[in-house]
N, C-alpha and C positions, 0 to 999 in steps of 0.2 A: 590558357592563354587569354590574355580579353584581345579583344580588340575594340575600338571606338569605331560606331558607325553610324557616321552626320545624315539627320534629319535629308539632305538632298538626295546622299544616293539610296534611299528608300525611293522618294519622289520619281528618281532618274530609269531605278531599275524596271518601277511597277509601268513607269511610260515607255519606256521601246526594252523590253522582256531581251533581247539580244545583241545590245554592247551593255562595252566594259566592265561601267558600272551598274553589271544583272551578273554581270558571271563575278566581281569584285565581294557582290557581298550574299551572295552562294557558294561560295567560297569559304566566308567569313562566319556562314549560318553549320559550317560541323563540324563535326570531331575532330582539331583538342582546344577550336579555338570554343569561344565564350563572349559573344557579341553585348556592346555598351551600348547606351547607346546617348546620344543628345540632344539636346533640339534647340536645333543652333538661332538665334536671333539679334537685333539691334543691337542691343543693352548687354549681352552676353557681353558683345565684343567691346573692348578697352584701345 
């Protein structure tokens, strides 16, 4: 299963390793999930 992970989740997980964002990231990185990342930018949003 593919899971989209926003770059903000990576940053939050790095800054706060015991946070919910970190827990979600750890769960998304193990099987059966396949992480897919997209770069957040103001030009990408419409």
